[in-house]
C-alpha positions in Angstrom: 3.9 -23.0 -167.5 1.1 -20.4 -168.0 -1.8 -20.5 -165.6 -5.2 -19.1 -166.6 -7.6 -17.6 -164.0 -11.3 -18.3 -164.3 -13.1 -16.3 -166.9 -14.0 -12.8 -165.8 -16.7 -10.7 -167.5 -15.3 -7.4 -168.7 -18.3 -6.4 -170.7 -21.8 -7.2 -169.9 -24.6 -6.5 -172.4 -28.4 -6.8 -172.4 -29.8 -8.1 -175.7 -33.3 -7.1 -176.7 -35.4 -8.0 -179.7 -37.5 -5.3 -181.2 -41.1 -6.3 -181.9 -42.2 -5.5 -185.5 -44.5 -2.5 -185.8 -46.4 -4.2 -188.6 -46.7 -8.0 -188.4 -47.5 -8.2 -192.1 -44.5 -6.3 -193.3 -41.2 -7.7 -194.6 -39.2 -5.8 -192.0 -36.0 -7.5 -190.7 -35.7 -8.9 -187.2 -33.8 -6.4 -185.1 -31.7 -7.0 -182.0 -30.0 -4.4 -179.9 -27.1 -5.0 -177.6 -26.8 -2.4 -174.9 -23.7 -2.2 -172.6 -24.7 -2.4 -168.9 -22.4 -0.4 -166.6 -20.4 -2.7 -164.3 -20.1 -2.1 -160.6 -16.9 -1.1 -158.8 -15.2 -4.4 -157.7 -12.4 -2.7 -155.8 -12.4 -3.2 -152.0 -14.0 -0.5 -149.9 -11.6 1.5 -147.6 -11.1 0.4 -144.1 -13.1 2.8 -141.9 -10.2 4.1 -139.8 -8.0 4.6 -143.0 -10.5 6.2 -145.3 -8.9 9.7 -144.9 -5.6 8.2 -146.2 -7.2 6.8 -149.4 -6.9 9.1 -152.4 -9.1 8.4 -155.5 -7.4 8.0 -158.8 -8.8 8.5 -162.3 -6.8 8.7 -165.6 -7.4 8.0 -169.2 -5.7 8.2 -172.6 -7.0 6.8 -175.9 -9.0 3.6 -175.4 -7.6 3.1 -171.8 -9.3 4.3 -168.5 -8.0 3.7 -165.0 -9.9 4.3 -161.8 -9.1 3.3 -158.3 -7.3 4.4 -155.2 -4.0 4.8 -153.4 -3.4 4.7 -149.7 -1.0 7.6 -149.3 0.6 6.1 -146.1 1.2 2.5 -147.1 1.3 3.2 -150.9 -1.1 0.3 -151.5 -2.9 0.8 -154.8 -6.0 -0.8 -156.3 -7.2 0.1 -159.8 -9.6 -1.1 -162.4 -8.3 -0.9 -166.0 -10.8 -0.6 -168.9 -9.9 -0.9 -172.6 -12.5 0.1 -175.2 -15.0 0.6 -172.4 -14.7 -3.0 -171.1 -13.1 -3.6 -167.7 -10.4 -6.1 -168.2 -8.1 -5.9 -165.2 -8.2 -5.2 -161.4 -4.6 -4.5 -160.3 -3.4 -4.5 -156.7 0.0 -3.9 -155.3 2.4 -1.4 -153.8 3.7 1.6 -155.7 7.1 1.2 -154.2 7.6 -1.8 -156.4 5.2 -0.7 -159.1 2.2 -2.4 -160.5 2.0 -3.7 -164.2 -1.0 -4.9 -166.1 -0.2 -6.7 -169.4 -2.9 -6.5 -172.1 -3.2 -9.2 -174.6 -6.5 -8.8 -176.5 -7.4 -9.6 -180.1 -7.6 -5.8 -180.9 -5.0 -4.4 -178.4 -1.7 -5.5 -177.0 0.7 -3.8 -174.5 0.9 -2.8 -170.9 0.0 -0.2 -168.3 2.5 0.5 -165.5 1.7 2.5 -162.3 4.7 3.5 -160.2 6.0 6.0 -157.7 8.4 8.8 -158.7 10.1 11.3 -156.4 8.6 9.5 -153.4 5.3 11.4 -153.6 4.2 11.3 -157.2 2.0 8.7 -158.8 2.9 8.1 -162.4 1.5 6.0 -165.2 3.3 4.6 -168.3 1.1 3.2 -171.1 2.2 1.4 -174.2 -0.7 -0.1 -176.2 -0.8 -1.1 -179.8 -4.3 -1.1 -181.2 -4.8 -3.2 -184.4 -7.0 -0.7 -186.2 -5.8 2.6 -184.6 -2.1 2.7 -184.2 -0.1 3.0 -180.9 -0.9 4.8 -177.7 2.3 5.7 -175.8 2.3 8.0 -172.8 4.1 8.5 -169.5 2.8 11.2 -167.2 2.2 12.1 -163.6 -1.3 11.5 -162.3 -1.0 13.4 -159.1 1.3 14.3 -156.1 0.4 13.7 -152.4 
């Protein structure tokens, strides 16, 4: 049985209506949707462990990943954005790896974060975009 979490907003926009410059003209009604930057929803580091937390940032094609790794416990927390909209917060341990499956109307695939050679953080992305082909990449993000 598939369970569905509550709806999470991945993209927040402000919609404004432009006032006509000339009320007597036949100009169209114009609306503008502007994306509002979302705030970081990852937990703040625990004060006595902040020096063990390393920031992580990676992107390829329509995917961006930002977050952190605790280099002692290998705990990881990242936010995954596709097409500029945050769609996933992933938490786990790099010893086991963390996988986010993406099933959107315009993109399907997965992003996998894992540990290699005991001290290297790697990412593997496979994403098929309906209108733009496939984005495949496996690469090291950093060593610690």
